[in-house]
C-alpha positions as CSV (number, residue, x, y, z in Angstrom):
1,M,16.2,47.9,89.2
2,I,19.3,50.0,88.5
3,I,22.1,48.9,86.4
4,G,25.4,50.8,86.6
5,I,28.4,50.2,84.1
6,M,31.6,52.1,84.6
7,R,34.4,52.2,81.8
8,I,37.7,52.8,83.1
9,S,40.8,53.6,80.8
10,L,43.9,52.4,82.5
11,Y,47.6,53.0,81.7
12,I,50.2,50.6,83.1
13,P,53.5,52.4,82.6
14,D,55.7,49.4,83.8
15,A,54.2,46.7,81.5
16,G,56.8,45.7,78.9
17,S,54.8,43.0,77.3
18,L,51.2,41.6,77.1
19,K,52.1,39.1,79.8
20,A,53.1,41.9,82.2
21,K,49.9,43.7,81.5
22,R,47.8,40.5,82.1
23,F,49.6,39.9,85.4
24,V,48.8,43.6,86.8
25,I,45.3,43.5,85.5
26,K,44.5,40.0,86.9
27,S,45.7,41.2,90.3
28,V,43.5,44.2,90.2
29,K,40.4,42.2,89.1
30,D,41.0,39.6,91.8
31,K,41.1,42.3,94.5
32,I,38.0,44.0,93.1
33,K,36.0,40.7,92.9
34,N,37.1,39.8,96.4
35,K,35.9,43.1,97.9
36,F,32.9,44.1,95.8
37,N,29.9,42.3,94.3
38,V,30.5,43.6,90.7
39,S,30.9,41.9,87.4
40,L,34.3,42.9,85.5
41,A,35.2,42.6,81.8
42,E,38.4,43.6,80.0
43,E,38.2,44.9,76.5
44,A,40.8,42.9,74.5
45,N,43.4,44.9,72.9
46,D,47.0,44.4,71.9
47,L,48.5,47.4,73.5
48,W,51.1,46.5,76.2
49,Q,50.3,49.6,78.5
50,R,46.7,50.4,77.9
51,V,43.4,48.6,79.0
52,E,39.8,49.3,79.2
53,L,38.2,47.8,82.1
54,Y,34.3,47.5,82.6
55,A,32.5,47.1,86.1
56,A,28.8,46.5,86.3
57,C,26.7,46.5,89.5
58,I,23.0,46.0,89.8
59,S,20.8,46.9,92.6
60,T,17.4,48.4,93.5
61,D,19.1,51.4,95.2
62,T,20.8,54.1,92.9
63,Q,23.1,55.4,95.7
64,H,24.3,51.7,96.3
65,V,25.3,51.4,92.7
66,N,27.1,54.8,92.6
67,S,28.9,54.3,95.8
68,T,29.9,50.7,94.8
69,L,31.3,51.7,91.4
70,E,33.0,54.8,93.0
71,N,34.8,52.5,95.5
72,V,35.9,50.4,92.7
73,K,37.5,53.4,91.1
74,N,39.0,54.5,94.3
75,M,40.6,51.1,94.8
76,I,42.1,51.1,91.3
77,E,43.5,54.7,91.9
78,K,45.4,53.5,95.0
79,D,47.3,50.8,93.0
80,P,50.7,52.4,92.3
81,Q,51.2,50.3,89.1
82,I,48.2,51.8,87.5
83,E,47.1,55.2,86.2
84,I,43.5,56.1,85.4
85,L,43.3,57.9,82.1
86,G,39.7,58.4,82.2
87,Y,36.3,56.8,83.2
88,S,32.6,57.1,82.6
89,L,29.6,55.9,84.5
90,E,26.2,55.1,82.9
91,L,23.1,54.3,85.0
92,S,20.0,52.8,83.4
């Protein structure tokens, strides 16, 4: 069994409050959950424009885990409201 965990650091330049940030992140998380079979978690912080998002995928195929998490990252990159500051992928 392969477990993949991706951490994505996001910047939301137009978020002027925590409420605005939550609105954008909720929208992104809902889109990802509807399209991919991954679990998502958000690291709680009080910065209005920054968020750490974690995506986890479990499979018996390493290639499936890699491609699924890469597709999640690509979907986030296409969102004009969000900039990716960095990401990391860990397989175990």
